[in-house]
N, C-alpha and C positions, 0 to 999 in steps of 0.2 A: 448532677455531680459537678462540683467545682474542681477543675483540673489541677489547680495549684494545691488544693486540699489534699488530693491523692498523692502528689509529688512530695509535699512536705511531710505528711504523716507516714508514708511508706518507709521513709528512712528510719523511723522509730523501730521497725521490726528488727533491725540489726542490733539494736540496743536492748532487746527484750522488753520493749514497751508495747503494751496492748491497750486497746480501748475497752473500758468497761462501760457498757451501754446503760448508763443511769445518770439522772440529775440529782439523785438522792445522796446528799453529802455524807450522811451517816452510814449508808450502805457502802458507799465508795471507800470511806475510811476503814471500815471493817475489812473489806476485800483487799485494800492496799496492805494492811498489816499481815494478811496471809501471804500475799504475793511476795513481800519482801523476804520471807523465809526461803524463797526459791530463786532469788536474784531477779525477780520480775518487777517492773514498774507499771502500775496501772494508772491511766488517766481517764477522766470522765467526759461526758458530753459537754459539760460547761466549759471545760478548757478548749475544746474544739470550737465551740461557738464564740468564745472570747477571742481566741487567737486568729480565727479565720473570718470573724464578723459575719457568720451565717447562722441560721436557725436549724437545729437538728430536726429531722422529720419525726413525726409521731407514728409509731408502729402499733397497730391494733392487735391486742392479745385476744384473738377470737377462737383459739384452738380448744379442744376438749381435754387436753392433758398438759401437765407442767412441761413435759418434754417438747410438745408442739409449740407452746408459747415461747419457751426459751430459745428454741432453734430458729423460729421465724424472726425473732428480734435480732439474734446474733448474725444471721445471714443478711438481714436488711441493713444493719449498721456496718457490716464488713464491706458490703457492696457500695454503700454510700461514702464511706471514708477511705476505701482502698487499703484498710489496715485490718489485721486479724483482730476480731472483737469477741468479747464475752458478754453474755446476757443471762439473766436468771428469771425463774418463775418460782414463787414460793406460796405455800398454802398450809392451812391447818385442817386436819381431819379428826373430827370427834366421833368416835366409834358408836356411841349410843344413839346418834342421830343420823345414821347412814353415811358416815364419813364426810358429812357436811362440815364446813363450807367448801373445802377442797379448792378447786381452781377458781371458785367464786369468792375466795377469802377477801380480796381487796374491796368487794362490794357488799360484803356480808358482815355486818357489825357484830361486836361481841354481845350486845344486848339481845340480838336475835338468837344467838346460841343459848344464852341464859333462858330465854323464853321457851325454846324447844326442849331444853333439859327438864323443864317443869320443876318438880320438887327436888330433883337431884342437885347436890351442891358440888359434885365432882364426877368426872368421867374420864376414861382412858382416851388418850389422843396422841397424835403424832404431828410434828412439824415436818413438812416435806419441802425439799428444795432441789430443783434441777438447774444446773448451770451448763450452758452450751458455749462452745468455742467454734468460731467459724472464720475461715480465711476467704479472701476475695475470690480465690480460685474455686470455691465451693466445698472444700473439705470441712467436715463437721465432726466434732467430738463432744459428747455430752455425758454428764454424770448426774445421777439422782441419789440423794441421801435422805434418810429419815432419822428423826430424833424422837424416840418414844418417851411418853410421860403421861401427864394428866392435866386437865384444866380444872381449876378450883375456883368456886365462887364462895366468898365468906363475907363477914361483916365489913371487912376493910374494903374489898373490891366493890361490894354492893353500895357503899357510901360515896363512892367517887362519881362525880357528875361529869358529863361530857364523854368524848370518845376514849375508849380504853384499849390499848394495844393488846393483841393476843399474847405476846411474850410476857405481859405482866400478870397473866392468869395461868400460864403454862409452867409446870414444874417438871423438869426432866427426871426420868427414873434415876434413883440413887441420890437425888438432891433434895434439899429441904427448903430452897428458896426459888423464886421464879426465874425463868430464863433471862428476863430483862436485867435482873440483878447480877446474875452469873457473868454475863458478857460485858458489863459496863467497864470492868477493869481491863478488858482486852486479852485475858489469858484463857478464857473458856471458849472452846470451839462450838459455835452454834451450828444449826443445820446447814446454813449457808457456808460457814467456815469449813465444815467437814466436806461438803461437796467441792468447794474450791481447792482444798488441799488434795483431794483425790484427782481432780482435773489436772492440776499443775504437774503432779507426779506422772500422770498418764501421758502428758505432753512432753515428758522428758526434761523437765526443768530442775531436776535434782532428786535427792533421796530423802526428802523431808518425811518424818514419821508422825502421822497424826496420833497413833496409839501412844507413842512416847510422850507427846505433848499433853495428851489427855491424862495419862497416868501421873504426870508431874504437876499439872495445874488444874485438873478437872474439878477439884473440890475447893478451889479458891474462889472467894467472892468478896465483894467490897461493900460493907454496910454504908448506906447512904439514904437520903430522904426519899420518900415515895414519889414526890413530885419530880425529882431528878431521874429516878428509874423510869417513870412513865414518859418523860420528855425524851430520854435517850432511846427508849423502845420505839417511840413514834417516829424518830428520825431514821431508824434502820429498817423498819418493816415496810416492805414494798417500796 
């Protein structure tokens, strides 16, 4: 632990600034948009590395649950930085194949799901996200949210070569377009957005209402090219 790092970053807690333990810029951008509604500023690991000229440690996600992985990361980075930190773990559960890939989603490609489904072109599924908040003192608060829907494989998705994000084949219940297209405009709350919204409210950062936001904006989506949708989804998943 770099002592100066702890001194510099600890002052941020007074300004409602929290460390979001990720180097994924797309994920950070999504989380920052949610946090702003509560008067909270999130900064990522890249900022710490840049300003302090140090390398953030790698935390192994070896737990058997989303909660376990999120908590172990949040606690590790809170201890390392001496600043309250947030971390998440996310997965997709396809019910027809025993809720796989689940916690193994990051290492379980979409093609494997397609193979396991066999002749089925669609299956009920859920996106799951656990976000955990940890303080250097050891206090932990966590929230898990689920977004129900279905995964769909059709001629369009089957024709795409290369890695395909899960959010590009997942259509939430009540919607007609994939999650990746719904969230690209920033107004639809994803599984991670819903978990973060509940977490910030639980931490006492305001009276933000996710239900109000969903009823106002839940059906909005932004037509755009398939390549843009997939690129955006790849930046925000895991």
